[in-house]
C-alpha positions as CSV (number, residue, x, y, z in Angstrom):
1,X,148.8,101.7,84.0
2,X,146.1,99.2,84.9
3,X,146.8,95.5,85.3
4,X,144.9,94.8,82.1
5,X,147.0,97.3,80.0
6,X,150.2,95.5,79.2
7,X,153.0,97.2,77.3
8,X,153.3,95.7,73.8
9,X,157.1,95.6,74.3
10,X,158.4,98.5,72.2
11,X,160.1,98.1,68.9
12,X,159.9,94.4,67.8
13,X,157.9,93.9,71.0
14,X,157.9,90.5,72.6
15,X,155.3,91.1,75.2
16,X,151.8,92.3,75.6
17,X,148.5,90.7,75.1
18,X,148.7,90.7,71.3
19,X,151.9,88.7,71.1
20,X,155.1,89.6,69.3
21,X,155.1,92.2,66.6
22,X,155.9,91.1,63.0
23,X,159.5,91.5,62.0
24,X,160.6,94.1,59.4
25,X,161.1,91.2,56.8
26,X,157.5,90.0,57.5
27,X,156.1,93.6,56.9
28,X,158.1,94.0,53.7
29,X,156.9,90.6,52.4
30,X,153.3,91.6,53.1
31,X,153.8,94.9,51.4
32,X,155.3,93.3,48.3
33,X,152.5,90.7,48.0
34,X,149.8,93.4,48.4
35,X,151.5,95.6,45.9
36,X,151.5,92.7,43.4
37,X,147.8,92.2,44.2
38,X,146.9,95.8,43.5
39,X,149.1,95.8,40.4
40,X,147.4,92.8,39.0
41,X,143.9,94.3,39.5
42,X,145.0,97.5,37.8
43,X,146.6,95.7,34.9
44,X,143.7,93.3,34.5
45,X,141.0,96.0,34.2
46,X,143.0,98.9,32.7
47,X,144.9,96.9,30.1
48,X,143.8,93.3,29.6
49,X,140.1,94.2,29.6
50,X,140.6,95.9,26.2
51,X,141.9,92.7,24.6
52,X,140.3,89.8,26.5
53,X,137.7,89.9,29.2
54,X,138.4,86.3,30.0
55,X,142.1,87.1,30.6
56,X,141.1,90.1,32.8
57,X,138.8,87.9,34.9
58,X,141.5,85.2,35.2
59,X,144.1,87.7,36.4
60,X,141.6,89.2,38.8
61,X,140.9,85.8,40.2
62,X,144.6,85.3,40.8
63,X,144.8,88.7,42.5
64,X,141.8,87.8,44.6
65,X,143.7,84.8,46.1
66,X,146.8,86.7,47.0
67,X,145.6,88.6,50.2
68,X,144.8,85.6,52.3
69,X,148.2,84.0,51.4
70,X,150.0,87.3,52.1
71,X,148.6,87.3,55.6
72,X,149.4,83.7,56.2
73,X,153.0,84.0,54.9
74,X,153.7,87.3,56.6
75,X,152.5,86.0,60.0
76,X,154.1,82.6,59.8
77,X,157.3,83.6,61.6
78,X,155.4,85.6,64.2
79,X,153.0,82.7,64.9
80,X,155.9,80.4,65.7
81,X,157.1,83.0,68.3
82,X,153.8,82.9,70.0
83,X,153.8,79.2,70.6
84,X,154.6,78.2,74.2
85,X,157.5,75.8,74.8
């Protein structure tokens, strides 16, 4: 193994050049938020579009905002682990 190739630290790794891996809770939270996002898109264009295009666009706008917040929320705990004391 070369000096530049660091081991990521295994399960729940704490080392490596990429920092600590997200916890299982963080991954689950990200999955839930992204599932909600996809669900909102499907509901807005498969169901709401038949009744109100304005409502479908509004729900799509809400769904569009979820992914950046999902990443921020899911990585918040991991980011605090990367800070040096």
